[in-house]
C-alpha positions in Angstrom: 16.2 -0.9 9.0 16.8 2.7 8.3 19.5 4.6 10.1 18.8 8.2 11.0 22.0 9.8 10.0 22.0 13.6 9.9 22.2 15.1 6.4 25.1 17.4 5.7 24.2 21.0 6.1 24.5 22.7 2.7 24.3 26.2 4.1 27.4 25.5 6.2 29.3 24.4 3.2 28.3 27.4 1.2 29.2 29.6 4.2 32.7 28.1 4.4 33.3 28.5 0.6 32.1 32.1 0.8 34.4 32.7 3.8 37.3 31.5 1.7 36.2 33.7 -1.2 36.0 36.7 1.1 39.4 36.0 2.5 41.0 35.8 -1.0 39.3 39.0 -2.0 41.2 40.9 0.7 44.5 39.0 0.6 45.1 39.4 -3.1 45.3 43.2 -3.1 47.9 43.0 -0.3 50.0 40.8 -2.5 49.3 42.9 -5.7 50.3 46.2 -3.9 53.3 44.5 -2.2 52.1 45.5 1.3 53.6 43.9 4.3 51.1 44.3 7.1 53.4 44.0 10.1 55.6 47.0 8.9 52.6 49.4 8.7 51.6 51.9 11.4 48.8 50.8 13.8 46.1 52.9 12.1 46.8 51.6 8.6 46.9 48.0 10.0 43.6 48.6 11.7 41.9 49.8 8.5 43.2 46.8 6.4 42.2 44.4 9.2 38.7 45.9 9.5 38.2 45.5 5.8 39.4 41.9 6.1 37.2 41.0 9.1 34.2 42.7 7.5 34.7 40.7 4.3 35.0 37.4 6.2 31.9 38.0 8.2 29.6 39.4 5.6 30.6 37.0 2.8 30.2 34.0 5.2 26.8 35.1 6.6 25.4 36.0 3.2 26.9 33.0 1.5 25.2 30.6 3.8 21.8 32.0 2.8 22.4 33.1 -0.8 25.4 31.2 -2.2 25.6 33.1 -5.5 25.7 36.5 -3.8 28.2 35.4 -1.1 30.6 33.7 -3.5 30.5 35.9 -6.6 29.1 39.4 -6.0 30.3 40.3 -2.5 33.9 39.1 -2.9 34.3 41.3 -6.0 32.9 44.3 -4.0 35.3 43.6 -1.1 38.2 43.1 -3.6 37.5 46.7 -4.9 37.3 48.0 -1.3 40.5 46.3 -0.3 42.2 47.6 -3.4 41.1 51.1 -2.5 42.4 50.7 1.0 45.7 49.4 -0.2 46.0 52.3 -2.7 45.4 54.7 0.2 48.1 53.0 2.3 50.6 53.0 -0.6 49.8 56.6 -1.6 50.7 58.0 1.9 54.0 56.1 2.3 
């Protein structure tokens, strides 16, 4: 007898791993620049939050279809974008 158990969805696994990579790409610059998000004005919080949300969504969606792109290439791009946004916040303080 064979049991019809569903196979684990590999795209879901890659999507979750890419989501984590995208999150780390945006959290690391906050730590490196020493930025405490709750102490910032609303506009600066909004900019950093928008970069974070975009990173999570795009890395997860792309990573579920193209794992290499979603786990390696896009997080590096979002790390650079988050560093640029953090530099902008620190520069105007």
